[in-house]
Structure formats: C-alpha cells, structure tokens
Legacy VTK file of the C-alpha trace (Angstrom):
# vtk DataFile Version 3.0
C-alpha trace
ASCII
DATASET POLYDATA
POINTS 334 float
52.877 75.574 111.349
53.821 74.036 114.694
53.627 77.206 116.785
53.268 80.972 116.683
57.037 81.527 116.574
57.341 79.436 113.415
54.387 81.293 111.853
56.000 84.638 112.616
59.301 83.507 111.137
57.539 82.266 107.992
55.733 85.576 107.512
58.948 87.546 108.005
60.669 85.410 105.377
57.883 84.997 102.834
54.785 87.125 103.395
56.556 90.453 103.934
57.930 91.451 100.480
61.715 91.503 100.278
63.070 92.840 96.981
60.746 90.906 94.700
62.516 89.774 91.552
62.595 86.899 89.112
64.278 83.813 90.525
65.999 83.166 87.219
67.826 85.835 85.279
65.260 85.958 82.500
67.186 88.387 80.324
70.210 86.098 80.027
68.002 83.357 78.572
65.592 85.311 76.420
67.187 84.427 73.092
66.569 80.704 73.676
62.800 81.065 73.606
60.661 80.506 70.515
57.301 79.061 69.531
59.071 75.744 69.084
61.502 75.796 72.007
60.006 77.538 75.035
62.092 78.299 78.098
61.314 77.670 81.734
61.378 80.570 84.187
60.364 81.162 87.792
59.118 84.272 89.538
59.579 84.903 93.238
56.349 85.976 94.874
55.835 86.961 98.520
54.736 83.418 99.429
56.903 81.278 97.132
57.671 80.736 93.459
55.490 80.792 90.355
56.719 78.694 87.440
56.061 79.522 83.798
56.922 78.606 80.209
57.881 81.441 77.902
57.309 81.278 74.155
58.261 83.725 71.392
60.744 86.575 70.925
61.790 88.871 73.804
60.434 91.908 71.954
57.193 90.166 70.972
53.681 91.259 71.798
53.144 90.394 75.489
50.528 87.756 76.314
49.705 85.847 79.499
48.346 82.316 78.970
46.316 81.132 81.963
45.248 77.506 82.345
42.103 75.964 83.783
41.367 74.497 87.202
43.651 71.557 88.114
45.548 71.860 84.799
48.873 73.670 84.278
50.842 75.711 81.737
51.325 72.647 79.518
47.651 72.893 78.547
48.814 75.332 75.838
51.734 73.212 74.526
49.816 72.035 71.455
48.204 75.400 70.674
50.964 77.993 71.075
53.229 76.628 68.282
50.313 77.254 65.867
49.882 80.921 66.874
51.625 84.002 65.397
55.385 83.987 65.896
55.426 87.600 67.094
53.666 86.828 70.379
55.677 86.742 73.598
53.566 84.292 75.585
54.145 83.615 79.269
52.163 80.488 80.164
51.844 80.436 83.937
51.382 77.621 86.434
49.000 79.353 88.837
49.533 78.915 92.577
49.271 75.302 93.690
49.333 73.970 90.119
52.094 72.425 88.022
55.620 73.420 89.076
54.519 76.430 91.123
54.656 76.333 94.900
51.613 75.613 97.017
50.203 78.251 99.322
51.357 77.865 102.932
49.080 75.774 105.169
47.370 78.763 106.778
46.661 80.639 103.545
43.589 79.607 101.537
43.186 79.776 97.752
40.928 82.566 96.553
39.890 83.252 92.964
40.432 86.994 93.396
44.096 86.403 94.250
44.652 86.348 90.490
44.430 90.162 90.424
47.404 90.530 92.752
49.338 87.717 91.043
48.921 89.188 87.555
49.912 92.641 88.790
53.060 91.215 90.368
53.994 89.201 87.285
53.386 92.137 84.943
55.555 94.304 87.190
58.386 91.779 87.199
58.186 91.504 83.411
57.892 95.309 83.081
54.757 94.916 80.950
52.554 98.005 80.873
49.897 96.612 78.535
49.318 93.015 77.544
46.838 90.393 76.389
45.382 87.152 77.732
44.661 83.706 76.376
42.736 81.899 79.070
41.094 78.510 79.284
38.209 77.878 81.693
39.350 79.247 85.095
42.120 81.122 83.268
39.543 82.767 81.014
37.587 83.885 84.081
40.784 85.331 85.562
41.541 87.255 82.382
37.977 88.572 82.221
38.086 89.693 85.855
41.407 91.465 85.381
40.227 93.148 82.168
37.232 94.564 84.035
39.256 95.835 86.987
42.287 97.099 85.015
40.785 97.798 81.563
43.532 100.210 80.509
46.153 97.449 80.795
44.513 94.788 78.601
44.788 94.881 74.822
43.198 91.585 73.747
41.353 88.911 75.703
40.818 85.398 74.330
38.484 83.232 76.414
38.293 79.490 75.783
35.067 77.705 76.811
34.294 80.163 79.610
33.670 83.896 79.746
33.503 84.534 83.488
33.619 82.878 86.885
30.753 80.576 87.736
28.045 82.840 89.086
26.908 82.638 92.693
23.425 81.178 93.027
21.704 82.941 95.957
19.425 80.024 96.824
22.315 77.575 97.260
25.201 79.835 98.301
25.001 78.854 101.974
25.010 75.149 101.144
27.948 75.573 98.734
30.050 77.488 101.261
29.282 74.885 103.924
30.312 71.990 101.661
33.456 73.821 100.552
34.464 74.464 104.152
33.969 70.783 105.009
36.022 69.695 101.986
38.844 72.113 102.781
39.125 70.788 106.313
39.063 67.232 104.966
41.898 67.891 102.502
43.914 69.835 105.075
43.670 66.899 107.463
44.763 64.505 104.707
47.819 66.654 103.927
48.787 66.803 107.599
48.342 63.028 107.875
50.983 62.406 105.220
51.787 62.147 101.506
49.236 60.971 98.992
49.251 57.239 98.275
51.228 56.673 95.032
49.565 55.258 91.934
50.714 54.062 88.525
51.105 56.259 85.461
48.262 54.429 83.760
46.047 54.984 86.794
46.849 58.705 86.649
45.753 58.786 83.004
42.539 56.935 83.799
41.748 59.262 86.708
42.401 62.359 84.621
40.310 61.243 81.661
37.462 60.202 83.943
37.719 63.407 85.968
37.532 65.493 82.792
34.447 63.558 81.627
36.399 62.390 78.603
37.617 65.789 77.382
41.238 64.696 77.912
42.890 61.845 76.038
46.175 60.016 76.653
48.262 62.426 74.566
46.801 65.377 76.445
47.562 63.699 79.759
51.146 63.017 78.677
51.617 66.755 78.075
49.975 67.842 81.321
51.859 65.244 83.358
55.235 66.742 82.431
54.419 69.490 84.928
51.544 67.971 86.842
52.801 64.544 87.891
55.715 63.665 90.161
57.518 60.344 90.447
57.911 59.062 94.010
58.761 55.761 95.644
56.069 53.314 94.630
54.680 55.249 91.647
53.424 58.768 91.001
51.451 61.532 92.702
49.878 64.705 91.339
51.861 67.871 92.037
48.798 70.082 92.544
47.761 71.130 96.012
45.047 68.763 97.183
43.169 71.715 98.723
42.352 72.846 95.171
39.901 69.950 94.932
37.540 72.072 97.012
35.807 75.021 95.358
37.195 78.391 96.465
35.393 80.306 99.204
34.541 83.102 96.794
31.294 84.895 95.941
30.912 85.943 92.290
27.353 87.239 91.743
26.154 87.691 88.172
25.323 91.352 88.745
28.857 92.155 89.926
30.407 90.421 86.935
28.103 92.221 84.503
29.131 95.574 85.978
32.800 94.696 85.485
32.080 93.466 81.948
30.794 96.958 81.144
34.263 98.317 81.932
36.203 96.015 79.595
37.747 97.969 76.720
39.910 95.221 75.228
39.216 93.275 72.059
37.456 90.116 73.216
37.256 86.734 71.501
35.084 84.119 73.196
35.359 80.589 71.790
32.791 78.162 73.201
33.389 74.442 72.838
30.097 72.871 71.760
30.398 69.781 73.962
32.039 71.617 76.842
30.361 71.973 80.236
27.610 74.537 80.725
28.352 76.263 84.003
25.326 78.486 83.453
22.413 78.779 81.037
23.190 79.771 77.435
21.049 82.884 77.966
23.140 84.037 80.924
26.351 83.234 79.078
25.343 85.293 76.046
24.100 88.126 78.268
27.665 88.505 79.530
29.084 88.419 75.983
26.622 91.109 74.855
27.397 93.265 77.912
31.056 93.306 76.889
30.041 95.406 73.888
29.348 98.365 76.203
32.953 99.577 75.908
34.972 96.779 74.298
36.465 97.694 70.937
35.699 94.411 69.228
33.735 91.444 70.610
33.517 88.173 68.704
31.785 84.950 69.721
32.582 81.648 67.990
31.445 78.092 68.678
33.532 75.092 67.646
33.006 71.350 67.925
34.647 69.520 70.784
34.789 68.996 74.537
36.345 71.134 77.267
39.988 70.658 76.201
39.748 71.298 72.452
42.730 73.662 72.658
44.856 70.723 73.845
43.370 67.778 71.929
42.434 69.544 68.659
44.289 72.893 68.614
43.936 73.175 64.845
40.211 73.884 65.308
40.887 77.199 67.048
44.452 78.243 66.143
43.456 80.069 62.946
40.569 81.830 64.685
42.853 83.099 67.448
45.659 84.023 65.052
43.353 86.041 62.811
41.927 87.840 65.835
45.387 88.810 67.092
46.485 89.842 63.601
43.414 91.959 62.865
44.095 95.735 62.743
41.411 96.277 65.389
43.446 94.081 67.744
46.673 95.926 67.076
47.862 93.333 64.568
49.327 93.667 61.110
47.089 95.786 58.816
LINES 1 335
334 0 1 2 3 4 5 6 7 8 9 10 11 12 13 14 15 16 17 18 19 20 21 22 23 24 25 26 27 28 29 30 31 32 33 34 35 36 37 38 39 40 41 42 43 44 45 46 47 48 49 50 51 52 53 54 55 56 57 58 59 60 61 62 63 64 65 66 67 68 69 70 71 72 73 74 75 76 77 78 79 80 81 82 83 84 85 86 87 88 89 90 91 92 93 94 95 96 97 98 99 100 101 102 103 104 105 106 107 108 109 110 111 112 113 114 115 116 117 118 119 120 121 122 123 124 125 126 127 128 129 130 131 132 133 134 135 136 137 138 139 140 141 142 143 144 145 146 147 148 149 150 151 152 153 154 155 156 157 158 159 160 161 162 163 164 165 166 167 168 169 170 171 172 173 174 175 176 177 178 179 180 181 182 183 184 185 186 187 188 189 190 191 192 193 194 195 196 197 198 199 200 201 202 203 204 205 206 207 208 209 210 211 212 213 214 215 216 217 218 219 220 221 222 223 224 225 226 227 228 229 230 231 232 233 234 235 236 237 238 239 240 241 242 243 244 245 246 247 248 249 250 251 252 253 254 255 256 257 258 259 260 261 262 263 264 265 266 267 268 269 270 271 272 273 274 275 276 277 278 279 280 281 282 283 284 285 286 287 288 289 290 291 292 293 294 295 296 297 298 299 300 301 302 303 304 305 306 307 308 309 310 311 312 313 314 315 316 317 318 319 320 321 322 323 324 325 326 327 328 329 330 331 332 333
C-alpha cells in the first residue's frame, strides 16, 4: 500500500466484514454439478475471493477437499469421479493458490488461518457437520480443524500426511530467521514487478522437478488449468510467490498430540510409501495411535507411490476411501 490512507480504505472495504455471502448464486447452479461435471463457485471472504470446484448432488453428504502446498483444487480431479456419487464435495483453492485471491501485501500467510477460513466457508454453505479429504497441507488443515472443532467433523481422510510438520526446538530459531529472510525476498520481488514468463514445457519441467518426480505431465496439465496463467511472452504461476517461504507458524508435537486426543471423527490415514517423510515413522504412528483416544474409527493404510498418488494413480486409493465413507461406522450405507 502506498500510504496510510490507502491502507485504511482497503481495510474498510475488505478487512471489515460487510454482509459476507457467496459471490455466485450457488443455489441457481446446484443442479449442474455432478461427479463428472463439477461447477465453479466463488466465496467472498473479508479479504477477497476463494474459488472452489463443487462435485456431487446438492443434497449429498458434505465434504471439503483441501489440497497440498502450492497445488490447487484440481489435485482431486482424477480422484473425485471415482468416489461415491452421494458426496457433495467442495474442493477449495486455499488463499493464494489456484484461482483464489492472494492475501493483501501487508497480511502474511499463516497455517492457522485455515480454522477461520473453514468456519467461514461452512457458514456460507450452511453446513453444520461435514467431512474432509485432505492431501499433505490439506490433511494437516483437516486434522487441526477436527481437533479444535471435533463436534463438526464426521469423517477425516488424510493423504500422505497426518498433521503439520512438527516444530523442532533445536532449529526453530534458524527456521524462523530463514523464513523471514525469504518472505522479505519474495515481497521485494513482487514489488519489483511481474514474474518473468516461461514456456508451458518449462512450467512442466519445473513442477516435476520441484515435486521430486511425484508429478507427471498429465498431473501438471490438470493442475495448470487453475495454477498457470497465460501472459505476454509465455506463462506464469498463479500462486502467490510468498507461499514459497514456509509459514511463520509454530506447531510443536506436544500441542498436536493434545488436539489429536480431542478428535472424535472417523479417521482414515493413507500413507504413500515413496512419499516424503516429514518426521520419523515412530512420531508419525504415535500421532495415529493418539487419535484412538476418542475417534470412533481409526484406520491406517500404506499404498505404493510418491506424494501425488491421488492425482497420478487415483485407482490405488479410490476404493479404500469409498469403502471408508460407505462403512456404517462412518455414517455410510449399512
């Protein structure tokens, strides 16, 4: 923002809530949505819009689908058509990703913002109780929400991650320092001007390399429908460049274990065998076991594949997820 007057005007227009409502009239378009032909919708938040794809019947079982870091709602395009037809799935582009707006320049991204965002979206959709399918960062968001608002979550499906990466006390100061330096670097780059365009093929190469080979060309083609923008001279990624820096958030293991004890939902954790290990297998399984404190039904499954199995090989997990949703213990068909 150029000056204090402009900042004040922005906050009056965007930060102070003014009759929050969906940007699109969702109800007029509900009948067009299915597990084959999803519809696009937008939600007006206090700071801008959140874009989403909606799959399934209007009266279906409500489910939020939350993508991973630097991905977008299209990460579920290959999986959702293989899931039960009675699910009403809202696949969200989280702030700064896909077709959703970026946070304003003076507002930083924070992992815990997901609690407020989910509450707002659920309120706009008039959902009192719902489920989650989350991949990576999205799985951590679903897990966090289920621990803070356990009475509102019916079923939680976590893909390749079960919680936020835990804070390591011995390196926390170094991590926060490096994150701060990166944020300032990316902010300066944004102020300096638009990103230098690149070719479509270069975008595919960068994405595959950046995912350590867990993405392939077909997966990139799907993600790029929401994540890549054509400009003069080529393409640029739509995501906010500030997201390349880790969030300034502390998520100690002990805090996350305490919240895991409060989860009452049915929980399915699917670990991808060749996916990244953000923590030791012992710590990972400790969290899964802690979920059994109050959770109705906890299941852990491991499948072959890298970090984006749900996008590159959805058939490996679709039946597992479908059976979990359909099980009587998960509120499915007896």
